[in-house]
N, C-alpha and C positions, 0 to 999 in steps of 0.2 A: 505494500501498499504505499501512497505518496503522501509528502508531507508537503502543507502549504501554506507558504511563509508570504509574508505580508510586508509589501514595499512600500515605503513612507515616502512622500516629497523631501528632496534632501535640502537641507541646509543647501544654498546654493552661492555662498560667501558675499561678499562685502556688505555684510551687514542685511540681507535682503532678507525678509518676513513672511512672503508671499508671493504668488505666482499663479497668472493664470491660463489655462490648459487651451493650448491652441489648434492641437492637430492631433491625435492619438495614434500612433505608427504600428499599432499592434491591437487585434481582435482577440474577444473571448475564443479561446479554443487554438489558439495560434502558440508554435513554440518557439521560445526565445531561448537563445546561448546567452551566456557569462559577459555584461557588459554591453547588450545589443540593444541602442535605443528604442525607446518604448514610448514616449510621449513628448512632442515639441511643446513648450512653456514659455511664455512671456513673463520678462519680469522687469521692475524698473529700468533696469540696465540694458538689457537685449532678449533675444531670441536665445532660447537654448535646448538643444537636444540631451533628455535625459534618462541615462543609461542604466539597464537593472542589472543590479550585483547576483543573482539568481539565473541560473539554466531550467529550465522546464516549459509546462505549460499553463498558459492565462487561464485563471478561472474565476477571474472577475474582474471588473475597473472601476473606479469611482471617480464621477465627476463627469458630465458633459462637457465638449467644447466650448468653450467661451465661463466656465465656470472659476474662480479664483478660489484656490486653497490655500489655506496658512500651512508654512514647514510643519514638517513631523503628522500632516494627515494623510489616510492612508491612499496611496496612489493607484496599485492594483496587488492581486494575489496569485502565485503562480505555486502549482504542482510541482515540485520537485524529488528527485530519487526516493529512496527507502527510506522509512522513519527512524533506521539506527543510524544512517549514517548525515553525518553533516555536510550541509550544502558548501560547494567552494566558490568561491569570486578570486578574481584579479585584483581584487584590492585597487585597480585602475578606475576610480571612481571619482564623482564631483565632491566638494568640502561638505563634509555632515555625517557621511555615513560610509560604511563600510564590511566586510566580511569578517575582521578579526573577533566582533563579539557575537554572541549566540542571538538570534531575531529574538524581537520581546515578546511577540507573540506567534502561536502556532497552532496549526487545528489539522486535525485529518480528514481526508475523507475518501471514500471508497471508488471513486472514478470521475473520471472527466470524459463528458460526452458533451458532442457539439451538433447543437440546434440550429440550422440556419443562422448560423455564424454567433451564436450566443449560447455558451456551453455553460452548465450552473452542476458545481459540484452536488453529488446525492447527500442528504441528509443522515447523519450519522449521529450516535449519542453524545460523543465529543465535541461535533461538528459547528461550527458556527460559520451559518449560510449570510451569503452578504444581502443586505438588503439595499435593493434599489432607491433610488434619491428621491426622497419626499418633496412635493411640490414648494415652491418656493415660499408660498401664503399657506401654511398647513390649514386644516379645519378646525373649527372651535371645540374644545377639549376643555378636560380642568387642569389645573396650574400644576408646571410639573413638580414631583414628590420632593422633599428636600435630601440634598445632596449634593456631589459635585456637579459644577454645569459645565456640562459640554464644551467649553471653549479653548482653544489651542492658541489662536493668535492674541498677543496682547493689543494689537491694532483694533481687533476686533470688540476685548472690552472698554479699550478706550473708547473708542466712538459710541459706545453702550452709556459709558458712563457719563461723556461729554452729552448727550444727547438726552439723557434722563430716562432710557430704555431699563427696564429688570429684565436681566435675562432669566430669569430664575419662570418668565412668563411664556418665554420662548421654547417653540420644536423644531429644532433646526431640521435645513434641509439637507444637511451633508451626510455622510457616511455615517450612519450608528446615530443620527440625532444631533451631529458634529453640529456646531451655531456658527454660519458662516457671515462675511462683513453684507451678503445680499441679505440676509435675514435681517438687522439691525438696521439695514438701508430703507427696507420694505416699511417697517415700523414708522423709523424719524419720515418719512413721505407722507404715510398715513394720516401723522400728527400734522404733518403741515399740509395737507392737502385743505384746501376751503371748503367750508360748510356748506353742504346740499351734493355734493361731488360723491357719484355713484363708485362705490368701491371697486377696486379691477377686480378681486374674486374675492367667492363667498370664504366668508370669516377673517376676512382680515382686518376686521374691529377686533377676535381676538388678540391680536400682536397689541394693543394699544396700552399704554399706560394710563395709568387713573389719574390725569393731572387737568388741570384748569385749561380751557385751550388758551393758546399762545397768541399777544395781539399782533394784529395783522400788520405786517411791514414791506416794504416794497418787493423782498425775495420771494414771499409766500404769494403777493398778488401777481410777479412777474409771470408771462406766457412766452413761449419762443421754444429754441432749441435747446436741451441743457447736452451739454457734454461732460461726463466724470475726467476727473483730472487724478487719472489712474496709469499704469506704466510708464512709458517713456513720457509722457506730457506730466504725469505728476510729480516725477523724480526729477523733470526739469523744473517745476515751479517750484518746487521747495529747495532746490540748490540756490536757483537765481531770488527768492525771499532771503535766503541766509545770508548770499552773499551781502545782497543791500543793507540786514540788518547789521551786519559785521565789518563792512570792508571800509573805510572811510574812501573813497575811491576819487579819481582825478581825471581829467583826458587833455592831451595837449597833442597836436595836429599841424601838419605841414604837407602844402604841396610841395610835388618833386619832377623833376622831369625824367623820365621814363624812356627814352628813346632809344638812351644806349645800350639798356639790360634789355630792349625788346629786339635789338641788333647782335647782341652777344648771344641771346638763345637762340635767334633764325641762324646765324654761322655755325653755333654748337650742333642746332640739328641737320644742318645741311651736311656733316663731315661724314654720315654714313655711319654712325653710332647709333647706340638707344637715344631714343629720342626722352629730351629734357623739359620737364614740366616746368610752368611758370612758378608755380607753387613751390617746387622742390629749389630752384633758385632765391627765392624768399625764405627760405626755411635757413637757408646757408648762409642769409644776410644777418637771420635772426641770430642764430648762435655764436657768429661773432661777434654781433652787437652782445649778445649775453657774456660772454667770454671777458670784454674792456668792461660791463656794468653788472657785474655780478648782483647786485642788489635788489635787480629784478626776477631774478632766477632762485626766488625763494619763498617762506612763508610764512605767516606770524602765528607760533603758539601762546595763545592767550594764556594756557594757566600757569606756565612758567615765564609770560610777559619774552620773548626773547622774539629775535628774527632770524629762521633758521635759514642759512647760504647754501645751497646746494651745488654738487661738483659733479653735477650731470644733468643732463638737459633733456627731459622726454615731453617731447612738441606735440603738443596737441592740437587739432585743426578742427573747424567748425565744418558740420557736414548737413545739411539739410535732406532730412528722407521725408517717405510716405506716413512714418512712423511720428516724425515730431525731427526736433533738432538731437543731434547725437555730437560728441566730440570725440573722436577717435585720439589713442594718441602712440606717438612714433616714439619707441624706445631709442634712447641714446640717439638722437638725431645727431648731437653734435661731435661723434664720432664715425658719420656716415658722409658722402660723397652724392653730388648731384643726383649722379645714377640710381643710387643707394635709394637715395630720399623720393625719388620719382615712382620707383619699381614698389616702394612699401607705400607710399600714399595713394596709388592706384589700387591694391591688394584692399586696405583698410578701407576705402571708398566704395568697392564694388558690396563689401559683406556689410556695408554700413546702409546699402541699397535693398540689400536680401535681406537684412533683420538676421546676421550668423555674428555679429561682431558678440566676442566675448564678454565678460563682464571685466577680465583683467584687460583687455582691449580697450575699454571704456574708462579706466582709472589709472591714477599715478601722476599724471600729468603737473609739469613744474611752469607751463609756457604755453601761453595760446596763439595760435596764429590763424584769424578771421579777414576769410578773401571775402566780404560781402558785396564785392566789387561783380559778382556772377550778378548779383541781385539787379545790376542797372542803376545803382547808390553809388556817389561820393565819400561821403562819410556817415560816422555813424559813433554814437557812444555808447559800447556795449559795456554791458556787466560782466564782471570779472567772472572767469570761471573758480568757485571759490574750492579750494584754500589757497590757490593760486596768486600771485603780488601785481602779475599783468597781463593786459592783452594788445597784441598789435593789429592792428583791423588796416585793413589795403582796400582803397576804394576800384573801381572802375577806371581803367585806363583808357583815353581817349583824345583825340585831336583837339589841342586847345591852343590858342595865340599866349607865345613864349617869348619872352626878350632870352635871345641866345646871342653870344657873342658879341652882346652891343648892338643887336637889330633884332626888329620884330619876327618872331617866324612861326610857322604852326609844329609843334611837339607831340610827344605823348605824355601827355600829365597824369598823374596819378594823386591823390590826396592819401596820406598817411595819417594815422591816429594810434594816440596809445594811453591805452589806460591804463593807471596803477594805483595799486594800494599806499596812500599818500604815508600810512605808518613806517613801509623798509626804507623810504627814499626820498628827497625833498624833489623839488623843481629842476633844479639844478644836475640832477642824475636822470632825472626820466627826458629832460629835453638833449642832456646830449646823447642818451642812448638813441632819441629818436632822428636826433641831427646826423648820429653815426649812421643810421638806416637810409636816411635821404641821400647821402653823399656814395653808398655804395650803389643804392638804385641809380641817382644819373651817372656816377661813374665807377662801373665794374671795376676798374684799375685797382681801386681803395680796396676792395676786399682782396684781392690775389695779394696784394702787397702785406694785409695784414696775416695771410695761411700758412 
């Protein structure tokens, strides 16, 4: 007889506490191998394929596509091996789970049968038959008995506490009655709905906390499309808000004649070797400037009240995708040449577009290069990518009247801006950095002299 092991949503690292199921990669009844990806989830950082540490037959899945699950919630169960044998795992798995410890939950099944793609374990005396997820809004019923409230996610508890929702009165829609964020949000929506509005489903009022109605506000009266701040959009909102709260930023800018830089790039690409991107050349300028002005390649340790200057440049660059704004990071950009930078920018950009960036590729940046010129704009005062200390912005490069060698001419002009944390340096340092960048753009030979 087989053992049925439960695989839970692992800790995906970087402090992430939940993930949304995007696509199941296996069906009930499928045979899976150790470390085979079984589900694709979206976190606040990236899309991730989650591998299963067990090999066997999938007997149950928990959560439909689009469901948000907290870390530690059941994902699926797998029937493996003989009951006397311990399952094997490679250990090549994500943060937060492994195969060195015995599984927390086990059960026996007599057999695994497949019918119309939905196989279910035959009940036995010790079997724990998976229960199909309940509707999002459960039917009315008596209050939950006293005992532990089935909530795993601290975010769900916080949301309920701030919204005045009594979790003991909720029947969770997750596996085995687990209370999900959606359950609490349903209650909050029901409590905020205008009087006289028809309930969306029978029994919705059973969730409501007995409290006097809140006074009408512009938010409760507003109509229109509501877009949840979750996933990448939610993570961006949180990070930008924190940056604005904590970093006293300032911005300086300058126009530069980029004609010679564009000519240099054209000459490099005409030589027959690998093509060099403009972003790669700007990245080389950034790393050279940071070597001269290391104050801007730093962060503020608020607890120690210290500015920490870093000896490496992990260069982030802003990339707009269908899922929102992301900032992939090129590791050790200071040690790469233009060709290597071009290749890495291309790889990370493609991963950003397909949603396959890993959390590690989206974190750890020390300085950000933001080419907003691709949107057809000249200037910007961007928000610093917390906890970094600065961001260089590059506008569009377009023909403009320019005084060149004492005469009016049409040149390729770009606006450069530097937004910096005023705690790490004063305006003199920031101005010196930006002037050096502009000099390299106007006269690429300046950069060659410093290499």
